[in-house]
C-alpha positions as CSV (number, residue, x, y, z in Angstrom):
1,M,127.9,64.5,135.5
2,S,125.6,66.3,137.9
3,L,126.7,67.5,141.3
4,V,124.7,64.6,142.8
5,W,127.5,62.3,141.7
6,A,130.4,64.7,141.3
7,V,130.6,65.8,144.9
8,P,130.7,62.4,146.6
9,G,132.8,60.9,143.8
10,A,135.4,63.7,144.0
11,V,135.5,63.4,147.8
12,A,136.1,59.7,147.6
13,A,138.8,60.1,145.0
14,I,140.6,62.8,147.1
15,N,140.4,60.6,150.2
16,L,142.0,57.7,148.3
17,L,144.8,59.9,147.0
18,I,145.4,61.2,150.5
19,I,145.5,57.6,151.9
20,W,147.9,56.5,149.2
21,F,150.4,59.3,149.9
22,M,149.9,59.9,153.7
23,P,152.5,58.8,156.2
24,K,151.1,55.5,157.5
25,R,150.7,55.4,161.3
26,M,148.7,52.2,161.1
27,S,149.8,48.7,160.2
28,G,148.4,47.1,157.0
29,L,146.3,44.8,159.3
30,E,144.9,47.9,161.1
31,I,144.0,49.6,157.8
32,Y,142.3,46.4,156.5
33,A,140.4,45.8,159.8
34,T,139.3,49.5,160.1
35,W,138.3,49.7,156.4
36,F,136.0,46.6,156.6
37,T,134.7,47.5,160.1
38,V,133.6,50.9,159.0
39,A,132.2,49.6,155.7
40,A,130.1,47.0,157.6
41,I,128.8,49.5,160.1
42,N,128.1,52.0,157.3
43,L,126.2,49.5,155.1
44,S,124.3,48.1,158.1
45,V,123.1,51.5,159.3
46,D,122.1,52.6,155.9
47,I,120.2,49.4,155.2
48,I,118.3,49.8,158.4
49,L,117.7,53.5,158.4
50,C,117.4,54.2,154.7
51,L,116.0,51.0,153.2
52,Y,114.0,49.6,156.0
53,F,112.7,52.6,158.0
54,K,112.9,55.0,155.0
55,L,114.2,57.9,157.1
56,Y,116.3,59.2,154.2
57,E,117.3,58.2,150.6
58,I,120.7,58.1,149.0
59,N,120.4,59.2,145.4
60,G,116.8,58.1,145.2
61,P,114.9,55.1,146.4
62,G,116.1,51.5,146.4
63,I,119.5,49.8,146.0
64,Q,121.9,51.2,143.4
65,L,125.3,49.8,142.4
66,W,127.1,53.2,142.3
67,V,125.7,54.1,145.8
68,H,126.9,50.7,147.1
69,V,130.4,51.3,145.7
70,L,130.5,54.7,147.3
71,E,129.3,53.2,150.6
72,L,132.3,50.8,150.4
73,V,134.8,53.7,149.7
74,L,133.6,57.0,151.2
75,G,132.9,56.1,154.8
76,P,135.8,53.7,155.2
77,S,138.3,56.1,153.6
78,F,137.3,58.7,156.1
79,G,137.7,56.1,158.9
80,I,141.2,55.4,157.7
81,L,142.1,59.1,157.6
82,Y,140.6,59.7,161.0
83,V,142.2,56.7,162.8
84,N,145.6,57.2,161.1
85,F,146.1,60.8,162.4
86,M,144.2,60.3,165.8
87,P,146.2,61.7,168.7
88,E,146.9,59.6,171.8
89,S,146.4,62.2,174.5
90,R,142.8,62.6,175.7
91,R,142.8,66.4,175.4
92,R,144.2,66.5,171.9
93,F,141.8,63.7,170.9
94,L,138.8,65.6,172.1
95,I,139.8,68.6,170.0
96,Y,140.6,66.3,167.0
97,A,137.2,64.5,167.3
98,A,135.3,67.8,167.7
99,A,136.9,69.1,164.5
100,W,136.1,65.8,162.7
101,L,132.5,66.0,164.0
102,V,132.1,69.5,162.5
103,F,133.6,68.4,159.3
104,A,131.3,65.3,159.0
105,V,128.2,67.4,159.7
106,L,129.3,70.0,157.1
107,L,130.0,67.3,154.5
108,E,126.6,65.7,155.1
109,A,125.0,69.1,154.8
110,L,126.7,69.5,151.4
111,L,125.5,66.1,150.3
112,V,122.0,67.0,151.3
113,H,122.4,70.4,149.5
114,V,123.4,68.6,146.2
115,R,120.5,66.1,146.8
116,F,122.8,63.0,147.0
117,I,121.1,62.5,150.4
118,V,117.4,63.4,150.8
119,Y,115.9,63.5,154.3
120,M,112.4,62.2,154.7
121,H,112.2,61.7,158.5
122,W,115.8,62.4,159.4
123,H,117.6,65.5,160.7
124,L,121.2,66.5,160.5
125,A,121.3,66.6,164.4
126,Y,120.6,62.8,164.3
127,S,123.7,62.4,162.1
128,A,125.8,64.5,164.5
129,C,124.9,62.2,167.3
130,F,125.7,59.1,165.2
131,Y,129.0,60.7,164.1
132,A,130.0,61.5,167.7
133,C,129.4,57.8,168.7
134,A,131.3,56.6,165.6
135,L,134.3,58.8,166.4
136,L,134.4,57.4,169.9
137,F,134.0,53.9,168.6
138,A,136.9,54.4,166.3
139,R,139.2,55.3,169.2
140,W,138.1,52.2,171.1
141,H,138.5,50.1,167.9
142,R,142.1,51.3,167.4
143,R,143.0,50.6,171.0
144,F,141.4,47.1,170.8
145,M,143.3,46.2,167.6
146,R,146.6,47.3,169.1
147,R,145.9,45.4,172.4
148,M,145.0,42.3,170.4
149,A,148.2,42.6,168.3
150,K,150.4,42.4,171.4
């Protein structure tokens, strides 16, 4: 297996193991809702930016089953890990989100390096902006879910 598949596959497997054994700070409903919200956003963004605008490719052109499976596991599993351990206080959250932002950018740089993602008209800085918005959205999403559960 080439690094193109080994890196994202290994990351997804590690994430799933961590989720399985981590102390759960989210209810089952929160995990379910977060998983599918992140998956829907992830798939929608990639359909628009990758397939429609052709700003980048994920493992080559077109739709591929294995890429689709990874889309349904990789991003959402990171979303669960991020939301599960997210601190409540604003100051701690900002530090936490900044660390996750750096991690996300470095992981994407690795996926570009192994050619799982190939930029055509995209830059890593665009991803950093997207990730920053996604991390803030995840905080709002958790608060929204918990308010709705009351």
